[in-house]
C-alpha positions in Angstrom: 19.9 6.6 -15.5 18.7 9.4 -13.2 18.6 8.8 -9.3 14.9 9.1 -8.9 14.1 6.7 -11.6 16.5 4.2 -9.9 15.0 4.7 -6.6 11.6 4.2 -8.2 12.4 0.7 -9.7 14.1 -0.6 -6.7 11.2 0.6 -4.4 8.8 -1.0 -6.8 11.1 -4.4 -7.2 11.1 -4.3 -3.4 7.5 -5.7 -2.7 7.4 -9.6 -2.9 4.1 -9.6 -5.3 5.4 -7.0 -7.7 9.0 -9.3 -7.7 6.9 -12.6 -8.4 5.1 -10.5 -11.1 8.4 -9.3 -12.9 9.7 -12.8 -12.4 6.9 -14.4 -14.2 6.7 -12.2 -16.8 10.5 -12.7 -17.4 10.4 -16.4 -17.4 7.3 -16.2 -20.0 9.0 -13.8 -22.1 12.4 -16.2 -22.3 10.1 -19.2 -22.9 9.0 -21.5 -25.4 5.4 -20.2 -24.8 6.1 -16.5 -25.7 3.6 -14.2 -27.0 3.4 -10.4 -26.6 2.1 -10.0 -23.2 0.0 -11.4 -20.6 -3.1 -10.6 -19.2 -3.8 -9.5 -15.5 -5.8 -12.8 -14.9 -2.9 -15.0 -16.5 -0.5 -13.4 -14.1 -2.8 -13.6 -11.0 -3.5 -17.2 -11.6 0.4 -17.8 -11.8 1.5 -15.8 -8.7 -1.7 -16.1 -6.4 -0.8 -18.4 -3.5 -3.1 -21.4 -3.2 -4.7 -19.9 -0.3 -5.9 -16.8 -2.4 -8.9 -17.5 -4.7 -9.7 -14.0 -5.6 -6.5 -12.3 -5.8 -5.9 -8.8 -7.1 -2.6 -7.4 -8.5 -4.0 -4.3 -10.4 -2.5 -2.0 -8.2 0.9 -4.1 -8.1 1.0 -3.7 -12.1 0.1 -0.2 -11.9 3.3 0.4 -9.4 5.3 -1.6 -11.7 4.1 0.7 -15.1 5.0 3.7 -13.0 8.3 2.7 -12.4 9.0 2.3 -15.9 9.4 -1.6 -15.6 6.3 -2.6 -17.5 3.8 -1.5 -20.3 0.2 -2.0 -19.6 -2.0 -2.0 -22.6 -5.7 -2.8 -23.0 -7.5 -5.7 -25.3 -11.3 -5.4 -24.9 -11.5 -5.7 -20.9 -8.2 -7.2 -20.3 -5.0 -5.4 -19.0 -2.1 -6.7 -21.2 1.2 -6.6 -19.4 4.9 -6.8 -20.7 8.2 -6.3 -19.3 10.3 -3.2 -20.6 13.6 -5.0 -21.1 15.9 -2.3 -21.5 14.7 -0.9 -18.1 16.3 -3.9 -16.4 19.4 -3.7 -18.6 19.8 0.0 -17.6 19.2 -1.5 -13.8 22.1 -4.1 -13.9 24.5 -1.4 -15.8 23.8 1.0 -12.7 24.4 -1.8 -10.0 27.7 -2.7 -12.3 28.8 0.6 -11.7 28.3 1.0 -8.3 30.3 -2.4 -8.2 32.9 -1.3 -9.8 
């Protein structure tokens, strides 16, 4: 993985909200309720704190997409988001190589 892509990925993951989004998508994609992608509203509902009734995450989703960590598609008026699992496998391989 080229260094710019690695830096971009870790930069995107350094934000708490973006990390929560990735962790939520990962849990849902591994769970029994798996289906291809989740809507922006579903993600927002599950990661927003209780004090935040109207919580916008669109810019965080686009940051994750720009870093190559998720894909964003459209269905009607919804953004549908999915993890790009192979990118996380690449990040893990890079970290393993650094640790060796």
